[in-house]
N, C-alpha and C positions, 0 to 999 in steps of 0.2 A: 608543538604549538605552546606557548608559554602560557601559565595560568591565568595572566592578565586578561588574554585575548578571549578567554571562555567566557560566555553571558552568566552572571551571577545576579541575585545571589546563588551561590552552590552549595549543595551539601558536602561537607568536608571530606566524605569519604568517598563521593561520586567520582567516577574516571574522568579524563579529559574527553571521551565521548559520548557525554551525556549533558545536558542541560535543562534547567527548570524553565518551565513556559507555561504562563497561564492562559486561559481559555476563556474569551468573551462569546456566551451563546444570545441569542437574540430570540425574545419571544413576541411575536406580532400577530395580531388579529388579521385573519384574511377573509372572514366572513362565507365561507365554504359552508354549505348545508349540513354537512357531515364532518365538519373539522373547524371550530372557531378559531383556535390558533394554530401557528405554525411555528416551530423549533429548528434554529440553525445557528450553527458557530460561524461567526463573523470575523472573528480577529483573535491574533497571536500576541501575547505581551512576554518579551524576553525577559528573563530574569525574573518572574513574578514572585512574590511570597507565596509559601503555603497557607493555605484557607480551610477552615473546618466547616464553614457551609457556605452556601450561595450568597453575594454581596450585590446587591442592586447599584449599578453604576450609573444609569440614567433611566428615566421615564417619561415618553412624551406620546400625549395620546394614546393610539393603539400600538405602541411599540415600547417593549421592556427590555434593557440591556443586563446581563448579569456577568459578573466574574464567576463562571461555574464551577473552576477547578484549576489546580496548578498542576501539571504532570511532569514527569522526567521524559525529555525526547532522548532515546538513545539511538547511536549510530553503530552499523556493522560493516565490517569490511566486505563482506559477500554483496553488501547492496550497493557498492559505489556506482556501478553501470546505472543504477535506477536514480542514484544523487545527480549524475550527471545530466541525465535527461531531465530532471526537473529543472537543475541549474539552467540548462539551455533553453527552457520555455521561455514563452512572451512574459508569462507571469510566476516567478517560482513561488512554492506553496509549501504548507505545511497542512497534512490531510487529518483533519479531525474525525475519529470514528466513535460514533455514539449509540447507546442502547436505550431502547425504551424501558422503564421501570417497571415493576409487578406491581408498584402499589403507589398511593398518593404520596407526594414527598410530606415532609413534617411539617411544613406550614400550611398543608391543606389546600394549596392552590392546585391547579392544573398539573398532571403528571409531568414532571422535569424528564429530562433525558439524562442519562448517565454518561459522562465522558470517560469511555473504555481505552481510548488509545491516541494517541497523537504520533504520527511518522513522517519523515521527510521522503520516505519511499514510494514512488509511482506505483512501482509495481504491488507493495502491500497494499496500498489503498485499493488497488483495482480488484485485489483478491476479495477484498472486505465488500466491494461494492456487488461483486459477482455473486455472492452469497444471496444478497437480497435481504439478511436479517438485521444487518445495521444501518445507520444515517452515516454517510461520508461525505463532510463537507470540506472544500479547500478553502483555506485561508491564506492571505498574503505573506510570504516568508519575510519576517523582518531583516533589514540591512545587516545587523550586528549577526543574526543567525544565519544569513546567507554567507557571510564572510567564514562564520565557523565552517559551515558545511563544506565551502570550497576548500578550506585547509585541511581537512579532513580527507577529502577525495584526492586532492593534492599529494598528501602524504601515503596513501594507501592503494589508489586505485592502480592496477595491472592490466593494460590493454591485452585481450586474449589474441593470440595469432592466429589468423585464419587458415586451417589447414585442410588443402584440397585432397579429397579422397581419390586414391588412385583405383583404376578400374582393372580388375583381373584380365590379363590376356587370354583369349580363347585358344586352347590347345585342342585342335580337331582329334588327337588319338586319344586325349583323357576324356573326352566327351561324347566318343561315337558320332563325332561329327560328319555327315553325309551317309552314314550307315542307314539301313531300310531299319524302321522301328519293330519292335519285338512284337508288339500287338498285330502289325501287319502280317506276320508269320504265323503266329498261331491263333488268331481270334482275340476277340476282347477280355476272355476268361483265361486265357495260357492253355486252353485245352487245345488238342490237334484238332485240325478241319475235319469235319464230316464228311466221308465219301458217300455220294450216290449210289445206289445199287445194292 
């Protein structure tokens, strides 16, 4: 794939299998007795610039949207099967893995989650979801990143051949097939049978 096809702006040292993606995180009031606010990732911004801190994008009523982070999405050849599964789904996605912070953010606001990872791998996202320790949100995959992901799959995916396992043929002579079991001749412990009298 040519350099101009890769979503930018990119770090000049970044490989062709990595792209910068901005993550939009939404803070919404939910009115729950034990949880006033809900945090979730809602959007991916292809080629977003690096930021030093959260930037407010919009604020309406009980909802605030932030540009929370710009991260590098990396593609790996061993994950091409998962990328194919993603691209074939009704809504191809990026998966945003977030972690709860250990303390209040620097603005003194409610605790903001930390964007830990963004991946295009369905299987990797499922592993994080199964752990139960992180929040995992699926956000729509931008068209430019979908084309980039498809090009990577086309270049690197190798379909694994299905190999049918051959059954071993039973050889009666090798396995004492049809012969009387040893336990029937010598008892359960292998000792000679007792003789009465």
